[in-house]
N, C-alpha and C positions, 0 to 999 in steps of 0.2 A: 448538439451542443458541443462546442469546442473545449478542449482541455489543455491547460498549460500549468505545470506545477512540478514539484520536487517529489522524487521517489527515494525513500530511505532504504539502504541496504545494511545488513549486519555482516561485516566482513571480519574474519579472524586475523589478528595481528600478533606476531611473536614479540613479546615485551622483554624476554630474557631467553636464554637457551632452554628450549622445551617448555616454555611458559607462554600460553596463549590466552588472549582475552578478545572479546567481541568489540569491535569499533564500528560506529555507525557513520556511513558516508551518504551524502545526498547528491543526486544528479537531476538536472532539469530535463523534462520531456514535454513534447506536445502530442496531441492526439485528439480523440473524440470520446465523449461520454455516450456510450451506446445503450445504456439502460439507466434510468433515473427513478429509483423507487425508495420511498421513505415509509417506515413502519414504526409508529410509537409502540413501545412496550409498556404495558400497564401492570402495576402491582395489584395486590389484593384490594386496595382501597379505591380502585378504578381511577387513579390519577396517573398522569404520565410520569414514569419513573426514569426511563432511559430511551434514547432514540437509537434505532437500528436501521441501517440502510442496506440495500442490496443492489448497489450500483455496479456497472461494469464500465471500465475505462480501457480504451484501446490505444496503445502507444506504438509508434514506430520505434522498434528496438535497435539500439546501437550494439556493437560487439560486446561491450561490457554488460549490458542488460541481458543479452542472449546467453552469455557464459555464467552469469550470476543470478539468474531469475529465481533460483531456489533460496536466495538470501534476501529477497525483497520482504520488508517488514511493514512499511506503511506508504501511503500516498497522501500528499498534501493537496487538498482540494477544498475550495471555498473557505480559505483561512483556517482550516482544521486538518489535523492529521488523522487519517482513518486507517485501521489495520486491514491488511490484505488477507482475505480469507480463501482466495482461489486464484490460480494462475493457469492460463491456457496459452500454449505456444502455437501461434498461427503465423508462421514466418512470412513476411518480415516483421510481424506485429506480435505484441504480447497483450493478451486480454486479461486485465486485472479486475477481479471481483473484490469489492471493499465492503466491510461490515461496520462494526462499532467503532467508537472513538479509540485511537491509539493511546495507550497509557504507559507504554514501555519507555525505557531510557533512550536518550539520544546522544 
């Protein structure tokens, strides 16, 4: 399955001398979905409470991605933002493992 979507990075920005805050920037990438696994998480009442995925997306990394891969926070895939739970560098690619829904700030 092919992938095309945005990846969100949390990049520190100096707002005043010696004052830093996190700023989210997004870049678009293409690649492949190499693993597609969906697992519903059930609560004690045996109803579906949350959805967890364990998918892996392989992107061809540009110089920004290679130098900032530790700042990747989420991947936008199938109209939803998913948090990145693991990153493997396989030059010239990055293998991104995604998990639950991203609930962080943008």
